[in-house]
N, C-alpha and C positions, 0 to 999 in steps of 0.2 A: 557187359554188365555195368561198366562204369558210365557209359552213355545213357543207359536206362535210368540210373540214379540221377544223373544231371537233368534228364528230361522230366523225371518225376519231380525233382526239386523246382524246376522252372514252372511246371504246371501248377504246383501248390503255391508258389510265390505269386503267379498271375491270379489265381483264385483269391488269394488273400488280399491282393490289391483291389480287385473288383469288389470283394466283401467290404473292405473299408470304404470304398467309394459309395457303395450302396447305403451304408449307415450314415455317412456324412451328408449325402444329398437327399435324404428322405424328406418328405413333406410332413411337417408337424401340424396336425389338426387339433387346435386348442379347444374347440367346442366339444369334440368327442374324446379328447385326451388320447389320441392315437398317433402313431408314426406310420406313414404310408410310403410305399415304394414309388418313386417318381417316374421310373421307366422300367422296361423289361430287361432283366438280367438272365439271359438264357442259360449261361454256364452255371449260374447259381440256382436255377430252377425257380426264379422269382418273376412273377408277372407284374405289370404295372397296376397299381392300386391294391396290391397285397398288403395287408396290415403287418407291419414289422414289430410294432411296439404298442402295447395297450396296458391299461391299468390293472384289470382284474382277470383272473382265470385264463391266462393267455400264455402260450409257450412260443417264443420267437423262433425263427428259423435257426437251425443249428449248423455250424460250419462242419462239424464232424460228420453229420448226415450227408452233407453235400460231398465231402471227400469220399465217403463210402459209395455214393452213387457214381462217382467218376473212377474210383480205384477199387481194388479188392479190399475187403475188410482188414486183411493183414497189412497191406501197404498203407492204408489210411491210419492204422494204429501205429505203424512204425514212423510215419511222417509226423503225426500229431497225436500223442497218446490221449486217450479219453480220461479226463480228470476223475471220473467216478470209478474207473478201474484201478487207478493207482497214480502215484506221483508224489511230489513234495507236499502238496496241499492235503492230500488224503492222509499221508503219514502224520502231518501236524494235527489234523483233525482227530485221528484215531489214537495217537499215542501221547503227544505232548499235551494237548488240551485235557485229556483224561488224567494225566499225571498231576496237572495243576489242580484239578478238582479233588483228587485224592489227597494231595498235599494240604490243601486248605481244610479239608475235613479232619485230617490228622492234627493240624494246628488247633482247631476248635476243640477236639477231644483233649489235647494236652492242656489247653487253657482251663477247661472244666475240671480236670484232675488237679491242677495247681490251686484253683480256687477252693476245691474240696479239702486239700491238704492244709491250706491256710486257715480254714474255718475249724478243722478238727485236729490241728497239729498241736504239738507240745509247746507251751509258752516259753519264750526265750528267758534264760537264766532263772528258771523256776518262778516266773511271774513277777520278778523284781524289776524288770526293765533292763536297760543297758548298763546302768551304773551298778558297780559292785559295792556292797556294804563296806568292804574293807578300805575302799578308796575314799569314801565319804567321811570327812572328819566333822565332828560336832564341836 
């Protein structure tokens, strides 16, 4: 079982290196605003001339899909978890960011309540201001 884990890790590392090489060596077509694969990457299921990067309505190749084609879905999930299913980024997006929004909404409500209290509150010292009549000598 230990050799299987090592082989799996070695395969994934090789795929990652090839993935990085593919993105670094792509040809950028500035006229069409596209990034094109410069050669065929058989292990990544990418042919020469495949569009890797475009400006509108385009989904680039996904490393997770490539892993699923080489491995079983469970092995691919164990090697590199899908960020949409879970992980630190999803936790931050779902819990921490929402708390910040709730917190800012509560602050706005408290400010509105304080303004209302200031406008309709009782005047300080019966409306005489801060100076007491007993302390002012004429």
